Biopython code that builds the backbone (N, CA, C, O; Angstrom):
import numpy as np
from Bio.PDB.StructureBuilder import StructureBuilder

atoms = [
    (1, "MET", "N", (-1.652, 11.490, 1.987)),
    (1, "MET", "CA", (-1.478, 11.918, 2.866)),
    (1, "MET", "C", (-1.041, 12.709, 3.139)),
    (1, "MET", "O", (0.144, 12.561, 2.843)),
    (2, "GLN", "N", (-1.214, 13.801, 3.666)),
    (2, "GLN", "CA", (-0.430, 14.704, 4.149)),
    (2, "GLN", "C", (-0.262, 15.016, 5.079)),
    (2, "GLN", "O", (-1.162, 15.580, 5.702)),
    (3, "THR", "N", (1.447, 14.717, 5.837)),
    (3, "THR", "CA", (2.100, 14.756, 6.708)),
    (3, "THR", "C", (2.606, 16.059, 6.826)),
    (3, "THR", "O", (3.338, 16.647, 6.029)),
    (4, "PRO", "N", (2.006, 16.582, 8.232)),
    (4, "PRO", "CA", (2.824, 17.444, 8.259)),
    (4, "PRO", "C", (4.631, 17.564, 8.204)),
    (4, "PRO", "O", (5.173, 16.619, 8.777)),
    (5, "GLY", "N", (5.523, 18.528, 7.631)),
    (5, "GLY", "CA", (6.879, 18.374, 7.946)),
    (5, "GLY", "C", (7.313, 17.699, 7.035)),
    (5, "GLY", "O", (8.499, 17.924, 6.792)),
    (6, "VAL", "N", (6.484, 16.403, 5.969)),
    (6, "VAL", "CA", (6.781, 15.963, 5.120)),
    (6, "VAL", "C", (6.698, 15.716, 3.768)),
    (6, "VAL", "O", (5.958, 14.777, 3.477)),
    (7, "GLN", "N", (7.365, 16.415, 2.651)),
    (7, "GLN", "CA", (7.624, 16.596, 1.621)),
    (7, "GLN", "C", (7.013, 15.162, 0.613)),
    (7, "GLN", "O", (7.570, 14.066, 0.671)),
    (8, "THR", "N", (5.840, 15.426, -0.241)),
    (8, "THR", "CA", (5.106, 14.526, -0.451)),
    (8, "THR", "C", (5.178, 14.676, -1.827)),
    (8, "THR", "O", (5.213, 15.894, -1.998)),
    (9, "SER", "N", (5.232, 13.938, -3.262)),
    (9, "SER", "CA", (5.027, 14.011, -4.277)),
    (9, "SER", "C", (4.110, 13.795, -5.284)),
    (9, "SER", "O", (3.025, 13.289, -4.995)),
    (10, "THR", "N", (4.357, 14.079, -6.354)),
    (10, "THR", "CA", (2.978, 12.894, -7.117)),
    (10, "THR", "C", (3.219, 12.034, -7.484)),
    (10, "THR", "O", (2.223, 11.560, -8.030)),
    (11, "SER", "N", (4.253, 11.238, -7.577)),
    (11, "SER", "CA", (4.455, 10.023, -8.192)),
    (11, "SER", "C", (3.772, 9.387, -7.828)),
    (11, "SER", "O", (3.647, 9.367, -6.603)),
    (12, "VAL", "N", (2.941, 8.511, -8.632)),
    (12, "VAL", "CA", (2.356, 7.729, -8.501)),
    (12, "VAL", "C", (3.193, 5.672, -9.155)),
    (12, "VAL", "O", (3.790, 5.359, -10.184)),
    (13, "VAL", "N", (2.926, 5.139, -8.368)),
    (13, "VAL", "CA", (3.356, 3.636, -9.128)),
    (13, "VAL", "C", (2.277, 3.209, -9.800)),
    (13, "VAL", "O", (1.278, 3.437, -9.117)),
    (14, "VAL", "N", (1.999, 2.675, -10.863)),
    (14, "VAL", "CA", (0.897, 2.386, -11.415)),
    (14, "VAL", "C", (1.807, 1.284, -11.580)),
    (14, "VAL", "O", (3.037, 1.333, -11.596)),
    (15, "LEU", "N", (0.749, -0.124, -11.749)),
    (15, "LEU", "CA", (1.078, -1.433, -11.792)),
    (15, "LEU", "C", (0.534, -1.826, -12.633)),
    (15, "LEU", "O", (-0.622, -1.411, -12.557)),
    (16, "PRO", "N", (0.715, -2.615, -13.723)),
    (16, "PRO", "CA", (0.180, -3.245, -15.307)),
    (16, "PRO", "C", (-0.880, -4.070, -14.840)),
    (16, "PRO", "O", (-1.172, -3.975, -13.648)),
    (17, "ASP", "N", (-1.418, -4.748, -15.459)),
    (17, "ASP", "CA", (-2.708, -6.126, -15.551)),
    (17, "ASP", "C", (-1.868, -7.096, -15.840)),
    (17, "ASP", "O", (-1.683, -7.377, -17.024)),
    (18, "VAL", "N", (-1.412, -7.571, -15.142)),
    (18, "VAL", "CA", (-0.531, -9.388, -15.763)),
    (18, "VAL", "C", (-2.055, -10.156, -15.829)),
    (18, "VAL", "O", (-1.974, -11.293, -15.364)),
    (19, "SER", "N", (-3.117, -9.878, -16.193)),
    (19, "SER", "CA", (-3.883, -11.117, -16.337)),
    (19, "SER", "C", (-3.528, -11.300, -17.426)),
    (19, "SER", "O", (-4.546, -11.991, -17.446)),
    (20, "GLY", "N", (-3.039, -11.407, -18.547)),
    (20, "GLY", "CA", (-2.801, -11.312, -20.428)),
    (20, "GLY", "C", (-1.170, -11.567, -20.525)),
    (20, "GLY", "O", (-0.675, -11.644, -21.649)),
    (21, "LEU", "N", (-0.403, -11.687, -19.454)),
    (21, "LEU", "CA", (0.973, -11.459, -19.625)),
    (21, "LEU", "C", (1.293, -13.262, -20.828)),
    (21, "LEU", "O", (2.196, -13.234, -21.664)),
    (22, "GLY", "N", (0.627, -14.249, -20.696)),
    (22, "GLY", "CA", (0.851, -14.902, -21.947)),
    (22, "GLY", "C", (0.800, -14.246, -23.404)),
    (22, "GLY", "O", (1.589, -14.720, -24.222)),
    (23, "ALA", "N", (0.221, -13.530, -23.691)),
    (23, "ALA", "CA", (-0.227, -12.658, -25.094)),
    (23, "ALA", "C", (0.556, -11.673, -25.592)),
    (23, "ALA", "O", (0.542, -11.219, -26.736)),
    (24, "VAL", "N", (1.369, -11.305, -24.506)),
    (24, "VAL", "CA", (2.620, -10.021, -24.898)),
    (24, "VAL", "C", (3.853, -10.373, -25.263)),
    (24, "VAL", "O", (4.520, -11.283, -24.770)),
    (25, "SER", "N", (4.311, -9.278, -26.574)),
    (25, "SER", "CA", (5.720, -10.099, -26.782)),
    (25, "SER", "C", (6.657, -9.954, -25.582)),
    (25, "SER", "O", (6.623, -9.390, -24.488)),
    (26, "ASP", "N", (7.639, -10.834, -26.384)),
    (26, "ASP", "CA", (8.895, -10.851, -25.590)),
    (26, "ASP", "C", (9.266, -9.824, -25.118)),
    (26, "ASP", "O", (9.350, -9.686, -23.898)),
    (27, "GLU", "N", (9.692, -8.496, -26.308)),
    (27, "GLU", "CA", (10.282, -6.991, -25.574)),
    (27, "GLU", "C", (8.937, -6.664, -24.922)),
    (27, "GLU", "O", (9.210, -6.593, -23.724)),
    (28, "ALA", "N", (8.175, -6.527, -25.011)),
    (28, "ALA", "CA", (6.542, -6.128, -24.065)),
    (28, "ALA", "C", (6.524, -6.629, -22.635)),
    (28, "ALA", "O", (5.791, -6.142, -21.774)),
    (29, "LEU", "N", (7.551, -7.845, -22.382)),
    (29, "LEU", "CA", (7.638, -8.669, -21.669)),
    (29, "LEU", "C", (8.862, -7.886, -20.310)),
    (29, "LEU", "O", (8.718, -7.634, -19.114)),
    (30, "LEU", "N", (10.033, -7.720, -21.305)),
    (30, "LEU", "CA", (11.414, -7.339, -20.936)),
    (30, "LEU", "C", (10.414, -6.121, -20.617)),
    (30, "LEU", "O", (9.459, -6.448, -19.912)),
    (31, "GLN", "N", (10.454, -5.063, -20.928)),
    (31, "GLN", "CA", (9.814, -4.107, -20.628)),
    (31, "GLN", "C", (9.325, -3.562, -19.363)),
    (31, "GLN", "O", (9.677, -2.514, -18.823)),
    (32, "LEU", "N", (8.090, -4.793, -18.792)),
    (32, "LEU", "CA", (7.400, -4.903, -17.931)),
    (32, "LEU", "C", (8.630, -4.968, -16.603)),
    (32, "LEU", "O", (8.790, -4.316, -15.571)),
    (33, "GLN", "N", (9.281, -5.989, -17.184)),
    (33, "GLN", "CA", (10.097, -5.977, -16.451)),
    (33, "GLN", "C", (11.330, -5.071, -15.457)),
    (33, "GLN", "O", (11.575, -4.989, -14.254)),
    (34, "ARG", "N", (11.732, -4.658, -16.340)),
    (34, "ARG", "CA", (12.086, -3.319, -16.313)),
    (34, "ARG", "C", (11.140, -2.400, -15.705)),
    (34, "ARG", "O", (11.443, -2.414, -14.512)),
    (35, "GLU", "N", (10.672, -2.022, -15.782)),
    (35, "GLU", "CA", (9.673, -1.328, -14.882)),
    (35, "GLU", "C", (8.732, -1.352, -14.650)),
    (35, "GLU", "O", (7.928, -0.503, -15.036)),
    (36, "SER", "N", (8.350, -2.675, -13.674)),
    (36, "SER", "CA", (8.575, -3.020, -12.263)),
    (36, "SER", "C", (9.794, -3.093, -11.638)),
    (36, "SER", "O", (9.661, -2.191, -10.810)),
    (37, "GLY", "N", (11.310, -3.719, -11.397)),
    (37, "GLY", "CA", (11.478, -3.564, -11.087)),
    (37, "GLY", "C", (12.236, -1.901, -10.503)),
    (37, "GLY", "O", (12.642, -1.648, -9.368)),
    (38, "ALA", "N", (12.226, -0.907, -11.826)),
    (38, "ALA", "CA", (12.423, 0.163, -10.892)),
    (38, "ALA", "C", (11.332, 0.972, -10.212)),
    (38, "ALA", "O", (11.558, 1.874, -9.406)),
    (39, "ALA", "N", (10.207, 0.600, -10.581)),
    (39, "ALA", "CA", (9.202, 1.005, -9.486)),
    (39, "ALA", "C", (9.553, 0.292, -8.003)),
    (39, "ALA", "O", (9.618, 0.890, -6.930)),
    (40, "ARG", "N", (9.714, -0.816, -8.177)),
    (40, "ARG", "CA", (10.100, -2.185, -6.895)),
    (40, "ARG", "C", (11.421, -0.721, -5.769)),
    (40, "ARG", "O", (11.391, -0.396, -4.582)),
    (41, "ARG", "N", (11.877, -0.497, -6.338)),
    (41, "ARG", "CA", (13.347, 0.163, -5.869)),
    (41, "ARG", "C", (13.047, 1.159, -5.529)),
    (41, "ARG", "O", (13.591, 1.556, -4.499)),
    (42, "ARG", "N", (11.925, 2.166, -6.289)),
    (42, "ARG", "CA", (11.388, 3.358, -5.882)),
    (42, "ARG", "C", (11.173, 3.379, -4.397)),
    (42, "ARG", "O", (11.563, 4.124, -3.499)),
    (43, "VAL", "N", (10.292, 2.125, -4.453)),
    (43, "VAL", "CA", (9.052, 1.872, -3.300)),
    (43, "VAL", "C", (10.282, 1.543, -1.848)),
    (43, "VAL", "O", (10.207, 1.799, -0.646)),
    (44, "ASP", "N", (11.303, 0.901, -2.664)),
    (44, "ASP", "CA", (11.947, 0.034, -1.359)),
    (44, "ASP", "C", (12.961, 1.443, -0.575)),
    (44, "ASP", "O", (13.146, 1.640, 0.626)),
    (45, "ALA", "N", (13.332, 2.022, -1.431)),
    (45, "ALA", "CA", (13.979, 3.212, -0.842)),
    (45, "ALA", "C", (13.215, 4.347, 0.139)),
    (45, "ALA", "O", (13.705, 5.140, 0.942)),
    (46, "VAL", "N", (12.258, 4.181, -0.127)),
    (46, "VAL", "CA", (11.005, 5.580, 0.541)),
    (46, "VAL", "C", (10.574, 4.277, 1.951)),
    (46, "VAL", "O", (10.215, 4.824, 2.993)),
    (47, "VAL", "N", (10.606, 2.636, 1.991)),
    (47, "VAL", "CA", (10.230, 1.607, 3.405)),
    (47, "VAL", "C", (11.382, 2.177, 4.073)),
    (47, "VAL", "O", (11.350, 2.779, 5.146)),
    (48, "ALA", "N", (12.175, 1.996, 3.519)),
    (48, "ALA", "CA", (14.116, 2.052, 4.452)),
    (48, "ALA", "C", (13.964, 3.370, 4.787)),
    (48, "ALA", "O", (14.274, 3.360, 5.978)),
    (49, "ALA", "N", (13.646, 4.669, 4.461)),
    (49, "ALA", "CA", (14.000, 5.652, 5.188)),
    (49, "ALA", "C", (13.431, 5.869, 6.323)),
    (49, "ALA", "O", (13.752, 6.459, 7.355)),
    (50, "ILE", "N", (11.812, 4.836, 5.669)),
    (50, "ILE", "CA", (10.959, 5.407, 7.168)),
    (50, "ILE", "C", (11.327, 4.107, 7.746)),
    (50, "ILE", "O", (11.529, 4.530, 8.884)),
    (51, "SER", "N", (11.520, 3.098, 7.816)),
    (51, "SER", "CA", (12.280, 1.614, 8.553)),
    (51, "SER", "C", (13.615, 2.491, 9.662)),
    (51, "SER", "O", (13.671, 2.528, 10.891)),
    (52, "GLY", "N", (14.271, 2.921, 8.935)),
    (52, "GLY", "CA", (15.542, 3.977, 9.661)),
    (52, "GLY", "C", (14.704, 5.052, 10.704)),
    (52, "GLY", "O", (14.628, 4.973, 11.930)),
    (53, "GLU", "N", (14.343, 5.668, 10.162)),
    (53, "GLU", "CA", (13.930, 6.932, 11.485)),
    (53, "GLU", "C", (12.654, 6.003, 12.413)),
    (53, "GLU", "O", (12.032, 6.700, 13.215)),
    (54, "LEU", "N", (12.311, 4.734, 12.351)),
    (54, "LEU", "CA", (11.068, 4.042, 13.350)),
    (54, "LEU", "C", (12.374, 3.538, 14.369)),
    (54, "LEU", "O", (12.237, 3.544, 15.592)),
    (55, "ALA", "N", (13.987, 2.988, 13.532)),
    (55, "ALA", "CA", (14.606, 2.416, 13.959)),
    (55, "ALA", "C", (15.510, 3.481, 14.798)),
    (55, "ALA", "O", (16.202, 3.100, 15.742)),
    (56, "ARG", "N", (15.454, 4.888, 14.372)),
    (56, "ARG", "CA", (16.152, 5.708, 15.397)),
    (56, "ARG", "C", (15.139, 6.257, 16.787)),
    (56, "ARG", "O", (15.556, 6.491, 17.922)),
    (57, "ARG", "N", (13.926, 6.354, 16.368)),
    (57, "ARG", "CA", (12.784, 7.084, 17.359)),
    (57, "ARG", "C", (12.522, 5.227, 17.600)),
    (57, "ARG", "O", (11.396, 4.926, 17.206)),
    (58, "SER", "N", (12.975, 4.531, 17.911)),
    (58, "SER", "CA", (12.966, 3.119, 18.996)),
    (58, "SER", "C", (14.257, 3.211, 19.810)),
    (58, "SER", "O", (14.142, 2.586, 20.865)),
    (59, "ALA", "N", (15.610, 3.872, 19.633)),
    (59, "ALA", "CA", (17.027, 3.735, 20.574)),
    (59, "ALA", "C", (16.864, 2.756, 21.714)),
    (59, "ALA", "O", (15.667, 2.642, 21.978)),
    (60, "ARG", "N", (17.575, 2.064, 22.426)),
    (60, "ARG", "CA", (17.884, 1.482, 23.155)),
    (60, "ARG", "C", (17.598, 1.741, 24.586)),
    (60, "ARG", "O", (17.259, 0.967, 25.482)),
    (61, "GLU", "N", (17.768, 2.731, 24.584)),
    (61, "GLU", "CA", (18.022, 3.648, 25.453)),
    (61, "GLU", "C", (16.985, 4.633, 25.660)),
    (61, "GLU", "O", (16.960, 5.485, 26.548)),
    (62, "LEU", "N", (16.124, 4.428, 24.743)),
    (62, "LEU", "CA", (14.707, 5.217, 24.856)),
    (62, "LEU", "C", (13.927, 3.990, 25.704)),
    (62, "LEU", "O", (12.856, 4.459, 26.090)),
    (63, "GLY", "N", (14.039, 2.874, 26.048)),
    (63, "GLY", "CA", (13.132, 1.870, 26.347)),
    (63, "GLY", "C", (11.938, 1.928, 26.278)),
    (63, "GLY", "O", (11.535, 2.375, 25.204)),
    (64, "GLN", "N", (10.952, 1.573, 27.213)),
    (64, "GLN", "CA", (9.702, 1.679, 26.243)),
    (64, "GLN", "C", (8.932, 2.397, 26.462)),
    (64, "GLN", "O", (7.748, 2.177, 26.717)),
    (65, "GLY", "N", (9.735, 3.834, 26.371)),
    (65, "GLY", "CA", (9.578, 5.347, 25.513)),
    (65, "GLY", "C", (9.793, 5.440, 23.829)),
    (65, "GLY", "O", (9.376, 6.244, 22.997)),
    (66, "GLY", "N", (10.590, 4.310, 23.737)),
    (66, "GLY", "CA", (10.873, 4.226, 22.664)),
    (66, "GLY", "C", (9.853, 3.798, 21.872)),
    (66, "GLY", "O", (9.045, 3.160, 22.547)),
    (67, "LEU", "N", (9.371, 3.928, 20.056)),
    (67, "LEU", "CA", (8.315, 4.283, 19.201)),
    (67, "LEU", "C", (8.551, 2.429, 19.040)),
    (67, "LEU", "O", (7.854, 1.798, 19.834)),
    (68, "ALA", "N", (9.295, 1.720, 18.265)),
    (68, "ALA", "CA", (8.912, 0.751, 18.446)),
    (68, "ALA", "C", (8.425, -0.166, 19.884)),
    (68, "ALA", "O", (7.614, -0.971, 19.428)),
    (69, "ALA", "N", (8.520, -0.372, 21.121)),
    (69, "ALA", "CA", (8.283, -1.181, 22.361)),
    (69, "ALA", "C", (7.076, -0.100, 22.083)),
    (69, "ALA", "O", (6.398, -0.680, 21.235)),
    (70, "ARG", "N", (6.373, 1.320, 22.383)),
    (70, "ARG", "CA", (5.129, 1.909, 21.930)),
    (70, "ARG", "C", (4.203, 1.235, 21.177)),
    (70, "ARG", "O", (3.080, 1.048, 21.645)),
    (71, "THR", "N", (4.419, 0.945, 20.371)),
    (71, "THR", "CA", (3.773, -0.509, 19.374)),
    (71, "THR", "C", (3.546, -1.512, 19.797)),
    (71, "THR", "O", (3.105, -2.392, 19.058)),
    (72, "GLY", "N", (3.774, -1.745, 21.186)),
    (72, "GLY", "CA", (4.094, -3.202, 21.855)),
    (72, "GLY", "C", (4.882, -4.360, 20.516)),
    (72, "GLY", "O", (4.433, -5.401, 20.037)),
    (73, "ALA", "N", (6.000, -3.728, 20.275)),
    (73, "ALA", "CA", (7.133, -4.457, 19.691)),
    (73, "ALA", "C", (8.100, -4.701, 20.183)),
    (73, "ALA", "O", (8.415, -3.709, 20.841)),
    (74, "ARG", "N", (9.353, -6.015, 20.357)),
    (74, "ARG", "CA", (10.126, -5.957, 21.151)),
    (74, "ARG", "C", (11.288, -5.227, 20.590)),
    (74, "ARG", "O", (12.158, -4.811, 21.354)),
    (75, "THR", "N", (11.378, -5.013, 19.099)),
    (75, "THR", "CA", (12.465, -4.235, 18.903)),
    (75, "THR", "C", (12.127, -3.336, 17.148)),
    (75, "THR", "O", (11.272, -3.887, 16.455)),
    (76, "PRO", "N", (12.691, -2.259, 16.660)),
    (76, "PRO", "CA", (12.772, -1.657, 15.618)),
    (76, "PRO", "C", (12.263, -2.685, 14.355)),
    (76, "PRO", "O", (11.126, -2.554, 13.901)),
    (77, "GLU", "N", (13.025, -3.528, 13.925)),
    (77, "GLU", "CA", (12.488, -4.920, 13.148)),
    (77, "GLU", "C", (11.351, -5.341, 12.816)),
    (77, "GLU", "O", (10.734, -5.509, 11.764)),
    (78, "LYS", "N", (11.030, -5.607, 14.831)),
    (78, "LYS", "CA", (9.475, -6.424, 15.026)),
    (78, "LYS", "C", (8.061, -5.236, 14.082)),
    (78, "LYS", "O", (7.387, -5.548, 13.101)),
    (79, "ALA", "N", (8.046, -4.017, 14.802)),
    (79, "ALA", "CA", (7.839, -3.202, 14.826)),
    (79, "ALA", "C", (7.325, -3.048, 13.254)),
    (79, "ALA", "O", (6.144, -3.095, 12.909)),
    (80, "VAL", "N", (8.254, -2.891, 12.540)),
    (80, "VAL", "CA", (8.794, -2.696, 10.852)),
    (80, "VAL", "C", (7.719, -4.147, 10.871)),
    (80, "VAL", "O", (6.599, -3.712, 10.604)),
    (81, "GLN", "N", (7.639, -5.750, 11.093)),
    (81, "GLN", "CA", (7.356, -6.542, 10.484)),
    (81, "GLN", "C", (5.761, -6.537, 11.196)),
    (81, "GLN", "O", (5.321, -7.271, 10.311)),
    (82, "GLN", "N", (5.025, -6.395, 11.730)),
    (82, "GLN", "CA", (4.098, -5.906, 11.649)),
    (82, "GLN", "C", (3.524, -4.900, 11.104)),
    (82, "GLN", "O", (2.409, -5.076, 10.614)),
    (83, "LEU", "N", (3.972, -3.957, 11.069)),
    (83, "LEU", "CA", (3.518, -3.002, 10.400)),
    (83, "LEU", "C", (3.012, -3.350, 8.404)),
    (83, "LEU", "O", (1.927, -3.527, 7.849)),
    (84, "THR", "N", (4.303, -3.310, 7.954)),
    (84, "THR", "CA", (3.772, -4.068, 7.163)),
    (84, "THR", "C", (3.792, -5.440, 6.380)),
    (84, "THR", "O", (4.040, -5.723, 5.208)),
    (85, "GLY", "N", (3.467, -6.115, 7.390)),
    (85, "GLY", "CA", (2.848, -7.935, 6.934)),
    (85, "GLY", "C", (4.363, -8.182, 5.822)),
    (85, "GLY", "O", (4.367, -8.679, 4.696)),
    (86, "VAL", "N", (5.453, -7.681, 6.556)),
    (86, "VAL", "CA", (6.626, -8.401, 5.354)),
    (86, "VAL", "C", (7.658, -9.115, 6.568)),
    (86, "VAL", "O", (7.685, -8.706, 7.729)),
    (87, "SER", "N", (8.248, -9.925, 6.201)),
    (87, "SER", "CA", (9.496, -10.515, 6.859)),
    (87, "SER", "C", (10.737, -10.103, 6.251)),
    (87, "SER", "O", (11.218, -9.947, 5.129)),
    (88, "LEU", "N", (11.189, -9.945, 7.997)),
    (88, "LEU", "CA", (12.497, -9.399, 7.497)),
    (88, "LEU", "C", (13.638, -9.978, 7.408)),
    (88, "LEU", "O", (14.561, -9.516, 6.737)),
    (89, "THR", "N", (13.713, -11.243, 8.191)),
    (89, "THR", "CA", (14.426, -12.635, 7.928)),
    (89, "THR", "C", (14.590, -13.226, 6.684)),
    (89, "THR", "O", (15.160, -14.313, 6.587)),
]
sb = StructureBuilder()
sb.init_structure("model")
sb.init_model(0)
sb.init_chain("A")
sb.init_seg("    ")
for serial, (resi, resn, name, xyz) in enumerate(atoms, 1):
    if name == "N":
        sb.init_residue(resn, " ", resi, " ")
    sb.init_atom(name, np.array(xyz, "f"), 0.0, 1.0, " ", f" {name:<3s}", serial, name[0])
structure = sb.get_structure()
């Protein structure tokens, strides 16, 4: 998705098929874990940046005009939870 004013890259996170993990070598399993951890860190960094901007746009002084409030969430944290389906607690 192209969003005006937002730089996007062609970086794609490719997840391995894990249905045959029992058959991979120890070294391959360790490499899969390393690669999965690196991908997760990249995704988490993007999620954190977006969540921070959502929080900024939901500042308490904005009241009901804040972004979180406009989505029906009481706090920015609740908005992130609703949008991502991930609990922050």
